[in-house]
N, C-alpha and C positions, 0 to 999 in steps of 0.2 A: 652338139650336145644333140642329146635326149630323151622325151617325155613320155612320162604319163600318165592319163590319167583315171586311177580306180571306182568310180563311183558304185554305195552298196543303199539298195534300197528295199523297200515291200518286207516281205515274213521276218522278221529275226534278225536285219537289220543295225537296228538300234542295241536289241542284244548282244551284238557279234562290237561293234563298237564296244557295249561297257566291256569287252573282253576287252577290246585292246588297252580300251583306260588302263586299267585295274591292272595291266602288262601291258605295261610301258612300253617300261626295262627290257626287259626280252626282246621284245619290241625294235624298239630302237637296236639290238649288238644284235639282231639281224639281220636287221640291213643295213647297218654299217657293215659291213662282211660282205653283201654286194661288190662289184670290181670294177671299179669306174664313179663310185655315186659318187654327188656333188652333190640336192639335198631330198629330205623325201618329210614330208608335211602330213598330218595326220589332221583329218577336219568334220566334227561332227554337224548333220546339214539338220535340218525337221524328219526328211523322211529316215533316218540314217548315213553318210560320213561319207566323204570321203579318204580320197589317196595319194596326191603327186605327189612323183618320183622327177629327178631330173640325175642324167649319172652323160659320163668324157661320150660315149658310144651303143652305139643298137643292142648291143654286144648284153651291156650292165642292164636294158630294161630287161632286157627278158629276162636275165638273172635274173633280174626285185622285181619280177608278176610267179615264175614256179617261183619263188625265196616266201614270199607273201600268200600263193595256195597251197604251197603245204605247211606253212604257219600257222594257215589258221588249219587245215583238215586236220592236224598235231592237237593244238587249244579249242578254234571252237567248233570240231561239227558237228557235234550233237541240237544246235543253237535252227542245225535248217538255215543259216541263211544259205538265198544263193549267188548262185555268183556275181562279178561286178558287172559293170558293164567297163568296158577297156575303152579310153580316148590312144592315142598315141603319135607321134611325133615327132618332127625332127625341129630342136626349142631356133625360135628369128631373138629373142631379146631374152636377155637371164640380168634379170636386177636387182641384184644385194646389200 
C-alpha cells in the first residue's frame, strides 16, 4: 500500500478548502473513481488543509494526484491557491 499527503497553505488555501467542502459530494465521487483507493481524508488546518490518500499501489497514488490536480483546475483555478506540498511513500501501518 502507498499513501500521499497533499498539504495546502498560503494565500488561497483556506478559500480552496471552502470550495472543497462546499463541493464535497463531487470530490468524494471523483476520488472514488481512483483504481485501488482504500481511504481518502480531507482535513482543515490553521492555514489551509491537507488530504491523505491511501491506495493499494503507487499507480493509484499517482492517479489520485492527477485527479486532484485536474479537479482543482476545473473547479477552483480562479482562487489562485499555490500547488500543494506532496509527500508520499509506502505504508508501514494502517489502522482502520
